N, CA and C atoms of all chains as a GROMACS GRO file, in nm:
protein
  627
    1UNK      N    1  11.965  10.135  15.779
    1UNK     CA    2  11.974  10.253  15.694
    1UNK      C    3  12.023  10.216  15.555
    2UNK      N    4  12.108  10.111  15.546
    2UNK     CA    5  12.164  10.082  15.414
    2UNK      C    6  12.061  10.018  15.322
    3UNK      N    7  11.958   9.954  15.381
    3UNK     CA    8  11.852   9.897  15.297
    3UNK      C    9  11.777  10.007  15.222
    4UNK      N   10  11.765  10.123  15.285
    4UNK     CA   11  11.696  10.234  15.220
    4UNK      C   12  11.770  10.279  15.094
    5UNK      N   13  11.903  10.285  15.105
    5UNK     CA   14  11.980  10.328  14.987
    5UNK      C   15  11.970  10.224  14.877
    6UNK      N   16  11.970  10.096  14.914
    6UNK     CA   17  11.961   9.991  14.812
    6UNK      C   18  11.825   9.996  14.743
    7UNK      N   19  11.717  10.012  14.822
    7UNK     CA   20  11.583  10.020  14.762
    7UNK      C   21  11.573  10.140  14.669
    8UNK      N   22  11.625  10.252  14.716
    8UNK     CA   23  11.618  10.374  14.635
    8UNK      C   24  11.698  10.360  14.506
    9UNK      N   25  11.815  10.298  14.514
    9UNK     CA   26  11.898  10.280  14.394
    9UNK      C   27  11.830  10.187  14.296
   10UNK      N   28  11.767  10.081  14.346
   10UNK     CA   29  11.699   9.987  14.256
   10UNK      C   30  11.582  10.056  14.187
   11UNK      N   31  11.505  10.136  14.263
   11UNK     CA   32  11.391  10.204  14.202
   11UNK      C   33  11.436  10.305  14.098
   12UNK      N   34  11.542  10.379  14.128
   12UNK     CA   35  11.588  10.480  14.031
   12UNK      C   36  11.644  10.414  13.906
   13UNK      N   37  11.716  10.303  13.922
   13UNK     CA   38  11.768  10.233  13.805
   13UNK      C   39  11.656  10.178  13.719
   14UNK      N   40  11.555  10.119  13.786
   14UNK     CA   41  11.440  10.068  13.710
   14UNK      C   42  11.369  10.181  13.637
   15UNK      N   43  11.356  10.297  13.702
   15UNK     CA   44  11.291  10.412  13.637
   15UNK      C   45  11.370  10.456  13.514
   16UNK      N   46  11.503  10.460  13.525
   16UNK     CA   47  11.585  10.503  13.411
   16UNK      C   48  11.573  10.404  13.295
   17UNK      N   49  11.570  10.276  13.327
   17UNK     CA   50  11.560  10.175  13.219
   17UNK      C   51  11.423  10.183  13.152
   18UNK      N   52  11.317  10.202  13.231
   18UNK     CA   53  11.183  10.209  13.174
   18UNK      C   54  11.168  10.333  13.085
   19UNK      N   55  11.224  10.447  13.132
   19UNK     CA   56  11.214  10.569  13.052
   19UNK      C   57  11.293  10.556  12.922
   20UNK      N   58  11.403  10.483  12.927
   20UNK     CA   59  11.485  10.462  12.806
   20UNK      C   60  11.404  10.397  12.695
   21UNK      N   61  11.309  10.311  12.733
   21UNK     CA   62  11.224  10.250  12.630
   21UNK      C   63  11.144  10.356  12.556
   22UNK      N   64  11.091  10.455  12.629
   22UNK     CA   65  11.010  10.558  12.564
   22UNK      C   66  11.097  10.649  12.477
   23UNK      N   67  11.222  10.672  12.519
   23UNK     CA   68  11.311  10.752  12.434
   23UNK      C   69  11.336  10.680  12.303
   24UNK      N   70  11.354  10.547  12.308
   24UNK     CA   71  11.381  10.473  12.185
   24UNK      C   72  11.255  10.458  12.101
   25UNK      N   73  11.138  10.438  12.163
   25UNK     CA   74  11.019  10.399  12.089
   25UNK      C   75  10.921  10.512  12.067
   26UNK      N   76  10.948  10.632  12.123
   26UNK     CA   77  10.849  10.738  12.116
   26UNK      C   78  10.809  10.772  11.974
   27UNK      N   79  10.679  10.778  11.946
   27UNK     CA   80  10.641  10.799  11.806
   27UNK      C   81  10.676  10.938  11.753
   28UNK      N   82  10.680  11.040  11.835
   28UNK     CA   83  10.712  11.172  11.785
   28UNK      C   84  10.829  11.230  11.864
   29UNK      N   85  10.880  11.344  11.813
   29UNK     CA   86  10.992  11.409  11.880
   29UNK      C   87  10.951  11.460  12.018
   30UNK      N   88  10.825  11.503  12.030
   30UNK     CA   89  10.780  11.559  12.158
   30UNK      C   90  10.782  11.453  12.267
   31UNK      N   91  10.744  11.330  12.230
   31UNK     CA   92  10.750  11.222  12.329
   31UNK      C   93  10.893  11.198  12.374
   32UNK      N   94  10.985  11.211  12.279
   32UNK     CA   95  11.126  11.190  12.316
   32UNK      C   96  11.177  11.302  12.404
   33UNK      N   97  11.131  11.427  12.379
   33UNK     CA   98  11.171  11.538  12.467
   33UNK      C   99  11.120  11.514  12.609
   34UNK      N  100  10.993  11.475  12.619
   34UNK     CA  101  10.934  11.452  12.752
   34UNK      C  102  11.007  11.339  12.824
   35UNK      N  103  11.036  11.232  12.747
   35UNK     CA  104  11.105  11.119  12.810
   35UNK      C  105  11.247  11.156  12.849
   36UNK      N  106  11.312  11.239  12.767
   36UNK     CA  107  11.449  11.280  12.801
   36UNK      C  108  11.450  11.369  12.926
   37UNK      N  109  11.349  11.457  12.936
   37UNK     CA  110  11.337  11.538  13.058
   37UNK      C  111  11.317  11.449  13.181
   38UNK      N  112  11.236  11.346  13.165
   38UNK     CA  113  11.215  11.254  13.276
   38UNK      C  114  11.343  11.181  13.312
   39UNK      N  115  11.419  11.143  13.208
   39UNK     CA  116  11.545  11.073  13.235
   39UNK      C  117  11.644  11.163  13.308
   40UNK      N  118  11.649  11.292  13.268
   40UNK     CA  119  11.739  11.384  13.338
   40UNK      C  120  11.692  11.405  13.483
   41UNK      N  121  11.559  11.410  13.502
   41UNK     CA  122  11.509  11.426  13.639
   41UNK      C  123  11.544  11.305  13.724
   42UNK      N  124  11.533  11.185  13.664
   42UNK     CA  125  11.570  11.064  13.738
   42UNK      C  126  11.719  11.065  13.770
   43UNK      N  127  11.800  11.111  13.673
   43UNK     CA  128  11.944  11.120  13.698
   43UNK      C  129  11.976  11.217  13.810
   44UNK      N  130  11.903  11.332  13.812
   44UNK     CA  131  11.928  11.428  13.919
   44UNK      C  132  11.886  11.372  14.054
   45UNK      N  133  11.775  11.298  14.056
   45UNK     CA  134  11.735  11.230  14.180
   45UNK      C  135  11.843  11.133  14.224
   46UNK      N  136  11.902  11.062  14.126
   46UNK     CA  137  12.005  10.964  14.162
   46UNK      C  138  12.130  11.033  14.215
   47UNK      N  139  12.167  11.148  14.156
   47UNK     CA  140  12.285  11.219  14.205
   47UNK      C  141  12.260  11.274  14.346
   48UNK      N  142  12.137  11.324  14.368
   48UNK     CA  143  12.104  11.371  14.502
   48UNK      C  144  12.105  11.259  14.604
   49UNK      N  145  12.056  11.142  14.563
   49UNK     CA  146  12.059  11.027  14.653
   49UNK      C  147  12.203  10.983  14.681
   50UNK      N  148  12.288  10.991  14.578
   50UNK     CA  149  12.429  10.956  14.598
   50UNK      C  150  12.496  11.053  14.694
   51UNK      N  151  12.464  11.184  14.680
   51UNK     CA  152  12.522  11.283  14.771
   51UNK      C  153  12.475  11.258  14.914
   52UNK      N  154  12.348  11.217  14.930
   52UNK     CA  155  12.298  11.189  15.065
   52UNK      C  156  12.359  11.061  15.120
   53UNK      N  157  12.385  10.965  15.030
   53UNK     CA  158  12.441  10.836  15.078
   53UNK      C  159  12.586  10.850  15.118
   54UNK      N  160  12.668  10.912  15.031
   54UNK     CA  161  12.812  10.907  15.052
   54UNK      C  162  12.865  11.030  15.125
   55UNK      N  163  12.778  11.127  15.153
   55UNK     CA  164  12.819  11.254  15.215
   55UNK      C  165  12.929  11.322  15.135
   56UNK      N  166  12.926  11.303  15.004
   56UNK     CA  167  13.026  11.360  14.915
   56UNK      C  168  12.962  11.479  14.843
   57UNK      N  169  13.012  11.598  14.868
   57UNK     CA  170  12.944  11.716  14.816
   57UNK      C  171  12.998  11.764  14.682
   58UNK      N  172  13.097  11.695  14.625
   58UNK     CA  173  13.147  11.743  14.497
   58UNK      C  174  13.049  11.719  14.384
   59UNK      N  175  12.954  11.626  14.401
   59UNK     CA  176  12.860  11.598  14.293
   59UNK      C  177  12.745  11.698  14.289
   60UNK      N  178  12.733  11.785  14.389
   60UNK     CA  179  12.620  11.877  14.388
   60UNK      C  180  12.632  11.981  14.276
   61UNK      N  181  12.756  12.005  14.230
   61UNK     CA  182  12.771  12.099  14.119
   61UNK      C  183  12.718  12.038  13.990
   62UNK      N  184  12.731  11.906  13.978
   62UNK     CA  185  12.673  11.837  13.861
   62UNK      C  186  12.522  11.850  13.860
   63UNK      N  187  12.460  11.858  13.977
   63UNK     CA  188  12.315  11.875  13.982
   63UNK      C  189  12.272  12.004  13.915
   64UNK      N  190  12.334  12.115  13.951
   64UNK     CA  191  12.289  12.240  13.891
   64UNK      C  192  12.331  12.249  13.745
   65UNK      N  193  12.444  12.187  13.707
   65UNK     CA  194  12.481  12.183  13.566
   65UNK      C  195  12.378  12.104  13.485
   66UNK      N  196  12.331  11.992  13.539
   66UNK     CA  197  12.229  11.913  13.468
   66UNK      C  198  12.099  11.990  13.456
   67UNK      N  199  12.062  12.065  13.560
   67UNK     CA  200  11.938  12.144  13.552
   67UNK      C  201  11.947  12.247  13.440
   68UNK      N  202  12.063  12.316  13.431
   68UNK     CA  203  12.083  12.416  13.324
   68UNK      C  204  12.078  12.351  13.187
   69UNK      N  205  12.152  12.243  13.170
   69UNK     CA  206  12.165  12.184  13.036
   69UNK      C  207  12.033  12.123  12.991
   70UNK      N  208  11.958  12.062  13.082
   70UNK     CA  209  11.832  12.003  13.039
   70UNK      C  210  11.731  12.111  12.999
   71UNK      N  211  11.732  12.223  13.069
   71UNK     CA  212  11.642  12.333  13.030
   71UNK      C  213  11.676  12.386  12.892
   72UNK      N  214  11.804  12.418  12.870
   72UNK     CA  215  11.845  12.475  12.742
   72UNK      C  216  11.820  12.375  12.629
   73UNK      N  217  11.851  12.247  12.652
   73UNK     CA  218  11.831  12.146  12.550
   73UNK      C  219  11.685  12.128  12.513
   74UNK      N  220  11.598  12.118  12.614
   74UNK     CA  221  11.457  12.096  12.584
   74UNK      C  222  11.396  12.214  12.510
   75UNK      N  223  11.426  12.336  12.556
   75UNK     CA  224  11.366  12.452  12.492
   75UNK      C  225  11.418  12.469  12.350
   76UNK      N  226  11.547  12.446  12.328
   76UNK     CA  227  11.599  12.465  12.191
   76UNK      C  228  11.551  12.355  12.098
   77UNK      N  229  11.536  12.233  12.146
   77UNK     CA  230  11.482  12.128  12.058
   77UNK      C  231  11.336  12.158  12.027
   78UNK      N  232  11.258  12.201  12.128
   78UNK     CA  233  11.118  12.232  12.103
   78UNK      C  234  11.103  12.352  12.010
   79UNK      N  235  11.200  12.441  12.008
   79UNK     CA  236  11.189  12.560  11.924
   79UNK      C  237  11.236  12.534  11.781
   80UNK      N  238  11.344  12.461  11.764
   80UNK     CA  239  11.410  12.454  11.633
   80UNK      C  240  11.395  12.322  11.562
   81UNK      N  241  11.315  12.231  11.614
   81UNK     CA  242  11.310  12.100  11.552
   81UNK      C  243  11.227  12.105  11.424
   82UNK      N  244  11.239  12.000  11.344
   82UNK     CA  245  11.156  11.985  11.225
   82UNK      C  246  11.029  11.911  11.265
   83UNK      N  247  10.911  11.961  11.228
   83UNK     CA  248  10.788  11.892  11.269
   83UNK      C  249  10.780  11.753  11.206
   84UNK      N  250  10.719  11.662  11.282
   84UNK     CA  251  10.708  11.524  11.234
   84UNK      C  252  10.606  11.512  11.122
   85UNK      N  253  10.491  11.580  11.141
   85UNK     CA  254  10.384  11.573  11.042
   85UNK      C  255  10.377  11.709  10.973
   86UNK      N  256  10.392  11.708  10.843
   86UNK     CA  257  10.382  11.834  10.770
   86UNK      C  258  10.239  11.853  10.724
   87UNK      N  259  10.175  11.956  10.781
   87UNK     CA  260  10.036  11.980  10.748
   87UNK      C  261  10.025  12.055  10.616
   88UNK      N  262   9.923  12.024  10.538
   88UNK     CA  263   9.901  12.094  10.413
   88UNK      C  264   9.830  12.227  10.435
   89UNK      N  265   9.728  12.221  10.521
   89UNK     CA  266   9.651  12.344  10.541
   89UNK      C  267   9.726  12.440  10.632
   90UNK      N  268   9.679  12.565  10.628
   90UNK     CA  269   9.738  12.669  10.713
   90UNK      C  270   9.710  12.639  10.859
   91UNK      N  271   9.808  12.660  10.943
   91UNK     CA  272   9.788  12.632  11.084
   91UNK      C  273   9.694  12.735  11.145
   92UNK      N  274   9.606  12.684  11.233
   92UNK     CA  275   9.509  12.775  11.294
   92UNK      C  276   9.573  12.861  11.402
   93UNK      N  277   9.685  12.814  11.454
   93UNK     CA  278   9.740  12.881  11.571
   93UNK      C  279   9.874  12.941  11.535
   94UNK      N  280   9.882  13.070  11.513
   94UNK     CA  281  10.010  13.132  11.476
   94UNK      C  282  10.106  13.135  11.592
   95UNK      N  283  10.233  13.139  11.559
   95UNK     CA  284  10.334  13.145  11.663
   95UNK      C  285  10.326  13.278  11.727
   96UNK      N  286  12.055  10.567  16.467
   96UNK     CA  287  11.955  10.615  16.371
   96UNK      C  288  11.860  10.710  16.443
   97UNK      N  289  11.883  10.836  16.427
   97UNK     CA  290  11.800  10.932  16.499
   97UNK      C  291  11.687  10.982  16.410
   98UNK      N  292  11.620  11.086  16.457
   98UNK     CA  293  11.500  11.133  16.387
   98UNK      C  294  11.532  11.190  16.249
   99UNK      N  295  11.643  11.264  16.240
   99UNK     CA  296  11.676  11.326  16.112
   99UNK      C  297  11.709  11.221  16.006
  100UNK      N  298  11.769  11.109  16.048
  100UNK     CA  299  11.795  11.003  15.951
  100UNK      C  300  11.666  10.943  15.899
  101UNK      N  301  11.568  10.929  15.990
  101UNK     CA  302  11.438  10.875  15.946
  101UNK      C  303  11.371  10.970  15.849
  102UNK      N  304  11.379  11.102  15.879
  102UNK     CA  305  11.320  11.201  15.788
  102UNK      C  306  11.388  11.195  15.651
  103UNK      N  307  11.522  11.184  15.652
  103UNK     CA  308  11.597  11.172  15.527
  103UNK      C  309  11.554  11.049  15.449
  104UNK      N  310  11.538  10.937  15.520
  104UNK     CA  311  11.500  10.813  15.452
  104UNK      C  312  11.363  10.825  15.389
  105UNK      N  313  11.269  10.886  15.463
  105UNK     CA  314  11.134  10.901  15.408
  105UNK      C  315  11.135  10.991  15.284
  106UNK      N  316  11.210  11.102  15.291
  106UNK     CA  317  11.214  11.195  15.177
  106UNK      C  318  11.276  11.130  15.054
  107UNK      N  319  11.390  11.063  15.072
  107UNK     CA  320  11.458  11.002  14.958
  107UNK      C  321  11.375  10.889  14.899
  108UNK      N  322  11.312  10.810  14.987
  108UNK     CA  323  11.231  10.699  14.936
  108UNK      C  324  11.108  10.749  14.861
  109UNK      N  325  11.044  10.857  14.910
  109UNK     CA  326  10.927  10.907  14.838
  109UNK      C  327  10.968  10.970  14.706
  110UNK      N  328  11.085  11.036  14.702
  110UNK     CA  329  11.134  11.089  14.574
  110UNK      C  330  11.161  10.979  14.474
  111UNK      N  331  11.221  10.870  14.519
  111UNK     CA  332  11.248  10.758  14.429
  111UNK      C  333  11.119  10.692  14.382
  112UNK      N  334  11.020  10.683  14.471
  112UNK     CA  335  10.891  10.626  14.431
  112UNK      C  336  10.824  10.711  14.324
  113UNK      N  337  10.832  10.845  14.342
  113UNK     CA  338  10.776  10.933  14.239
  113UNK      C  339  10.847  10.916  14.106
  114UNK      N  340  10.979  10.899  14.110
  114UNK     CA  341  11.054  10.879  13.985
  114UNK      C  342  11.010  10.750  13.916
  115UNK      N  343  10.991  10.644  13.994
  115UNK     CA  344  10.952  10.516  13.934
  115UNK      C  345  10.811  10.523  13.876
  116UNK      N  346  10.717  10.583  13.950
  116UNK     CA  347  10.580  10.592  13.898
  116UNK      C  348  10.574  10.680  13.774
  117UNK      N  349  10.656  10.786  13.771
  117UNK     CA  350  10.658  10.871  13.652
  117UNK      C  351  10.713  10.796  13.533
  118UNK      N  352  10.814  10.713  13.555
  118UNK     CA  353  10.869  10.635  13.444
  118UNK      C  354  10.765  10.538  13.389
  119UNK      N  355  10.692  10.473  13.479
  119UNK     CA  356  10.586  10.382  13.433
  119UNK      C  357  10.478  10.459  13.357
  120UNK      N  358  10.443  10.580  13.408
  120UNK     CA  359  10.342  10.660  13.341
  120UNK      C  360  10.386  10.707  13.204
  121UNK      N  361  10.514  10.745  13.191
  121UNK     CA  362  10.565  10.791  13.061
  121UNK      C  363  10.556  10.678  12.960
  122UNK      N  364  10.579  10.556  13.002
  122UNK     CA  365  10.571  10.446  12.906
  122UNK      C  366  10.426  10.406  12.880
  123UNK      N  367  10.339  10.410  12.979
  123UNK     CA  368  10.207  10.352  12.966
  123UNK      C  369  10.102  10.445  12.906
  124UNK      N  370  10.118  10.576  12.923
  124UNK     CA  371  10.010  10.667  12.883
  124UNK      C  372  10.006  10.683  12.731
  125UNK      N  373   9.888  10.713  12.674
  125UNK     CA  374   9.872  10.702  12.529
  125UNK      C  375   9.924  10.820  12.447
  126UNK      N  376   9.913  10.944  12.493
  126UNK     CA  377   9.956  11.055  12.407
  126UNK      C  378  10.047  11.151  12.483
  127UNK      N  379  10.094  11.254  12.411
  127UNK     CA  380  10.201  11.336  12.465
  127UNK      C  381  10.158  11.416  12.588
  128UNK      N  382  10.036  11.469  12.586
  128UNK     CA  383   9.994  11.550  12.701
  128UNK      C  384   9.980  11.466  12.827
  129UNK      N  385   9.930  11.343  12.812
  129UNK     CA  386   9.922  11.253  12.928
  129UNK      C  387  10.061  11.218  12.978
  130UNK      N  388  10.154  11.198  12.884
  130UNK     CA  389  10.291  11.166  12.927
  130UNK      C  390  10.355  11.284  12.997
  131UNK      N  391  10.322  11.407  12.952
  131UNK     CA  392  10.375  11.524  13.024
  131UNK      C  393  10.319  11.532  13.165
  132UNK      N  394  10.190  11.498  13.177
  132UNK     CA  395  10.129  11.496  13.311
  132UNK      C  396  10.204  11.401  13.404
  133UNK      N  397  10.243  11.285  13.350
  133UNK     CA  398  10.316  11.190  13.434
  133UNK      C  399  10.459  11.236  13.457
  134UNK      N  400  10.520  11.299  13.355
  134UNK     CA  401  10.663  11.326  13.363
  134UNK      C  402  10.697  11.444  13.452
  135UNK      N  403  10.602  11.534  13.477
  135UNK     CA  404  10.637  11.653  13.554
  135UNK      C  405  10.638  11.627  13.704
  136UNK      N  406  10.596  11.508  13.747
  136UNK     CA  407  10.599  11.483  13.892
  136UNK      C  408  10.740  11.469  13.946
  137UNK      N  409  10.828  11.384  13.892
  137UNK     CA  410  10.962  11.379  13.951
  137UNK      C  411  11.046  11.499  13.911
  138UNK      N  412  11.005  11.569  13.805
  138UNK     CA  413  11.084  11.685  13.764
  138UNK      C  414  11.086  11.792  13.871
  139UNK      N  415  10.976  11.812  13.941
  139UNK     CA  416  10.973  11.914  14.045
  139UNK      C  417  10.962  11.852  14.184
  140UNK      N  418  10.854  11.777  14.208
  140UNK     CA  419  10.828  11.732  14.346
  140UNK      C  420  10.927  11.625  14.390
  141UNK      N  421  10.952  11.526  14.302
  141UNK     CA  422  11.045  11.420  14.340
  141UNK      C  423  11.185  11.472  14.361
  142UNK      N  424  11.227  11.562  14.270
  142UNK     CA  425  11.361  11.618  14.284
  142UNK      C  426  11.372  11.704  14.410
  143UNK      N  427  11.266  11.782  14.440
  143UNK     CA  428  11.271  11.864  14.561
  143UNK      C  429  11.276  11.777  14.686
  144UNK      N  430  11.201  11.665  14.685
  144UNK     CA  431  11.204  11.575  14.801
  144UNK      C  432  11.344  11.518  14.822
  145UNK      N  433  11.406  11.471  14.710
  145UNK     CA  434  11.540  11.414  14.722
  145UNK      C  435  11.640  11.521  14.766
  146UNK      N  436  11.625  11.642  14.711
  146UNK     CA  437  11.719  11.749  14.750
  146UNK      C  438  11.702  11.787  14.896
  147UNK      N  439  11.576  11.785  14.945
  147UNK     CA  440  11.555  11.814  15.088
  147UNK      C  441  11.618  11.705  15.174
  148UNK      N  442  11.603  11.580  15.130
  148UNK     CA  443  11.666  11.472  15.204
  148UNK      C  444  11.817  11.485  15.208
  149UNK      N  445  11.876  11.519  15.090
  149UNK     CA  446  12.021  11.536  15.085
  149UNK      C  447  12.065  11.655  15.169
  150UNK      N  448  11.985  11.763  15.167
  150UNK     CA  449  12.023  11.882  15.244
  150UNK      C  450  12.016  11.855  15.394
  151UNK      N  451  11.918  11.772  15.436
  151UNK     CA  452  11.912  11.738  15.578
  151UNK      C  453  12.032  11.653  15.617
  152UNK      N  454  12.070  11.561  15.527
  152UNK     CA  455  12.183  11.474  15.562
  152UNK      C  456  12.317  11.547  15.555
  153UNK      N  457  12.327  11.645  15.463
  153UNK     CA  458  12.451  11.721  15.450
  153UNK      C  459  12.447  11.850  15.531
  154UNK      N  460  12.368  11.854  15.638
  154UNK     CA  461  12.344  11.979  15.708
  154UNK      C  462  12.475  12.034  15.767
  155UNK      N  463  12.485  12.168  15.760
  155UNK     CA  464  12.607  12.232  15.809
  155UNK      C  465  12.714  12.246  15.705
  156UNK      N  466  12.696  12.183  15.589
  156UNK     CA  467  12.798  12.192  15.485
  156UNK      C  468  12.774  12.317  15.400
  157UNK      N  469  12.879  12.363  15.333
  157UNK     CA  470  12.866  12.482  15.250
  157UNK      C  471  12.785  12.448  15.124
  158UNK      N  472  12.799  12.328  15.073
  158UNK     CA  473  12.740  12.292  14.945
  158UNK      C  474  12.589  12.270  14.950
  159UNK      N  475  12.528  12.289  15.067
  159UNK     CA  476  12.382  12.285  15.073
  159UNK      C  477  12.324  12.399  14.990
  160UNK      N  478  12.397  12.509  14.980
  160UNK     CA  479  12.353  12.620  14.896
  160UNK      C  480  12.337  12.579  14.751
  161UNK      N  481  12.424  12.490  14.704
  161UNK     CA  482  12.411  12.443  14.567
  161UNK      C  483  12.284  12.360  14.548
  162UNK      N  484  12.247  12.282  14.649
  162UNK     CA  485  12.121  12.207  14.642
  162UNK      C  486  12.001  12.301  14.636
  163UNK      N  487  12.003  12.406  14.719
  163UNK     CA  488  11.893  12.503  14.719
  163UNK      C  489  11.885  12.573  14.584
  164UNK      N  490  12.003  12.606  14.527
  164UNK     CA  491  12.007  12.672  14.397
  164UNK      C  492  11.948  12.582  14.289
  165UNK      N  493  11.981  12.454  14.294
  165UNK     CA  494  11.926  12.359  14.197
  165UNK      C  495  11.774  12.350  14.208
  166UNK      N  496  11.724  12.347  14.332
  166UNK     CA  497  11.579  12.342  14.351
  166UNK      C  498  11.509  12.465  14.297
  167UNK      N  499  11.565  12.583  14.324
  167UNK     CA  500  11.505  12.707  14.275
  167UNK      C  501  11.508  12.710  14.122
  168UNK      N  502  11.619  12.667  14.065
  168UNK     CA  503  11.630  12.670  13.919
  168UNK      C  504  11.532  12.573  13.854
  169UNK      N  505  11.513  12.457  13.914
  169UNK     CA  506  11.415  12.362  13.860
  169UNK      C  507  11.274  12.419  13.870
  170UNK      N  508  11.244  12.484  13.982
  170UNK     CA  509  11.111  12.544  13.997
  170UNK      C  510  11.087  12.652  13.892
  171UNK      N  511  11.194  12.725  13.855
  171UNK     CA  512  11.174  12.832  13.757
  171UNK      C  513  11.160  12.775  13.616
  172UNK      N  514  11.243  12.677  13.581
  172UNK     CA  515  11.251  12.635  13.441
  172UNK      C  516  11.149  12.530  13.402
  173UNK      N  517  11.096  12.452  13.495
  173UNK     CA  518  11.002  12.345  13.457
  173UNK      C  519  10.875  12.398  13.389
  174UNK      N  520  10.813  12.509  13.435
  174UNK     CA  521  10.694  12.559  13.364
  174UNK      C  522  10.724  12.606  13.223
  175UNK      N  523  10.844  12.658  13.198
  175UNK     CA  524  10.878  12.706  13.064
  175UNK      C  525  10.882  12.590  12.966
  176UNK      N  526  10.951  12.484  13.005
  176UNK     CA  527  10.960  12.366  12.918
  176UNK      C  528  10.822  12.306  12.897
  177UNK      N  529  10.742  12.297  13.005
  177UNK     CA  530  10.608  12.239  12.992
  177UNK      C  531  10.522  12.323  12.900
  178UNK      N  532  10.536  12.456  12.906
  178UNK     CA  533  10.458  12.543  12.820
  178UNK      C  534  10.494  12.523  12.674
  179UNK      N  535  10.623  12.520  12.643
  179UNK     CA  536  10.664  12.503  12.503
  179UNK      C  537  10.619  12.368  12.449
  180UNK      N  538  10.648  12.263  12.521
  180UNK     CA  539  10.617  12.129  12.472
  180UNK      C  540  10.466  12.108  12.462
  181UNK      N  541  10.392  12.158  12.561
  181UNK     CA  542  10.248  12.142  12.558
  181UNK      C  543  10.183  12.218  12.444
  182UNK      N  544  10.234  12.338  12.415
  182UNK     CA  545  10.179  12.414  12.303
  182UNK      C  546  10.207  12.345  12.171
  183UNK      N  547  10.328  12.290  12.157
  183UNK     CA  548  10.360  12.218  12.033
  183UNK      C  549  10.274  12.093  12.020
  184UNK      N  550  10.254  12.022  12.129
  184UNK     CA  551  10.172  11.901  12.123
  184UNK      C  552  10.029  11.935  12.089
  185UNK      N  553   9.979  12.046  12.143
  185UNK     CA  554   9.842  12.087  12.110
  185UNK      C  555   9.830  12.124  11.964
  186UNK      N  556   9.933  12.190  11.911
  186UNK     CA  557   9.923  12.240  11.775
  186UNK      C  558   9.938  12.128  11.673
  187UNK      N  559  10.016  12.026  11.703
  187UNK     CA  560  10.046  11.927  11.601
  187UNK      C  561   9.960  11.803  11.607
  188UNK      N  562   9.905  11.773  11.723
  188UNK     CA  563   9.828  11.649  11.733
  188UNK      C  564   9.682  11.683  11.748
  189UNK      N  565   9.597  11.597  11.697
  189UNK     CA  566   9.454  11.621  11.701
  189UNK      C  567   9.400  11.578  11.837
  190UNK      N  568   9.393  11.674  11.927
  190UNK     CA  569   9.350  11.643  12.063
  190UNK      C  570   9.211  11.697  12.092
  191UNK      N  571   9.146  11.757  11.991
  191UNK     CA  572   9.022  11.831  12.020
  191UNK      C  573   8.912  11.739  12.072
  192UNK      N  574   8.908  11.615  12.026
  192UNK     CA  575   8.799  11.528  12.070
  192UNK      C  576   8.825  11.470  12.208
  193UNK      N  577   8.949  11.484  12.260
  193UNK     CA  578   8.978  11.430  12.392
  193UNK      C  579   8.964  11.534  12.502
  194UNK      N  580   8.963  11.662  12.463
  194UNK     CA  581   8.961  11.766  12.566
  194UNK      C  582   8.818  11.795  12.607
  195UNK      N  583   8.796  11.810  12.738
  195UNK     CA  584   8.664  11.848  12.784
  195UNK      C  585   8.644  11.998  12.774
  196UNK      N  586   8.752  12.076  12.786
  196UNK     CA  587   8.742  12.221  12.770
  196UNK      C  588   8.866  12.269  12.698
  197UNK      N  589   8.846  12.347  12.593
  197UNK     CA  590   8.956  12.387  12.505
  197UNK      C  591   8.969  12.538  12.509
  198UNK      N  592   9.035  12.590  12.612
  198UNK     CA  593   9.042  12.734  12.630
  198UNK      C  594   9.137  12.799  12.531
  199UNK      N  595   9.239  12.726  12.484
  199UNK     CA  596   9.331  12.784  12.386
  199UNK      C  597   9.259  12.808  12.254
  200UNK      N  598   9.174  12.713  12.215
  200UNK     CA  599   9.097  12.729  12.091
  200UNK      C  600   8.999  12.845  12.104
  201UNK      N  601   8.933  12.855  12.222
  201UNK     CA  602   8.838  12.964  12.242
  201UNK      C  603   8.906  13.099  12.240
  202UNK      N  604   9.025  13.107  12.298
  202UNK     CA  605   9.091  13.237  12.306
  202UNK      C  606   9.151  13.277  12.172
  203UNK      N  607   9.182  13.180  12.084
  203UNK     CA  608   9.239  13.218  11.956
  203UNK      C  609   9.132  13.234  11.848
  204UNK      N  610   9.006  13.202  11.880
  204UNK     CA  611   8.904  13.211  11.776
  204UNK      C  612   8.870  13.355  11.740
  205UNK      N  613   8.845  13.439  11.843
  205UNK     CA  614   8.801  13.575  11.815
  205UNK      C  615   8.913  13.675  11.798
  206UNK      N  616   9.038  13.630  11.805
  206UNK     CA  617   9.150  13.721  11.801
  206UNK      C  618   9.179  13.775  11.663
  207UNK      N  619   9.280  13.858  11.650
  207UNK     CA  620   9.314  13.918  11.520
  207UNK      C  621   9.364  13.815  11.420
  208UNK      N  622   9.421  13.705  11.468
  208UNK     CA  623   9.473  13.605  11.377
  208UNK      C  624   9.378  13.487  11.361
  209UNK      N  625   9.268  13.485  11.436
  209UNK     CA  626   9.181  13.368  11.434
  209UNK      C  627   9.094  13.370  11.310
   0.00000   0.00000   0.00000
């Protein structure tokens, strides 16, 4: 049973490191939002795996806090950010 | 190691596999919409699998309710984020030549603002 936890931890750590590259290198803000959402999802998977491994239920509150904060953060960044490319012509698609 | 432990192991391992494949997809895919396609897999399905595994292992505990609450909240909020980010990506990047069907463009053409 302990091999399963080790394999899962290695995969989640590798996923977090790989996603970190996209957060650093993403060409636009939207790519960084998507990568940050993925990183939060990987973190939540890791916390859930930790709760299943250690039978410690105090971390489950961090799960729902992370879900709330990632939603509010992504929506507010997508709403209030400065666009990367400033178009000269009028946008075809009104808000 | 009984049956429930095996079920827990399968659920947690498949959730971790989804997280790893999504991370590879986020790095490898060329544009934002493709990256969103890859990124939404562990956001909902992978997280739900891991939460189900944790709930099976923590069965009988009071805090299983918090896991269920997290799953429900993720199910509600993931489409909202995907809608906002996808609309912004469509509006700012030139994706028209890559799309096989562009229903947003068709629906905004004949409208009052089109």
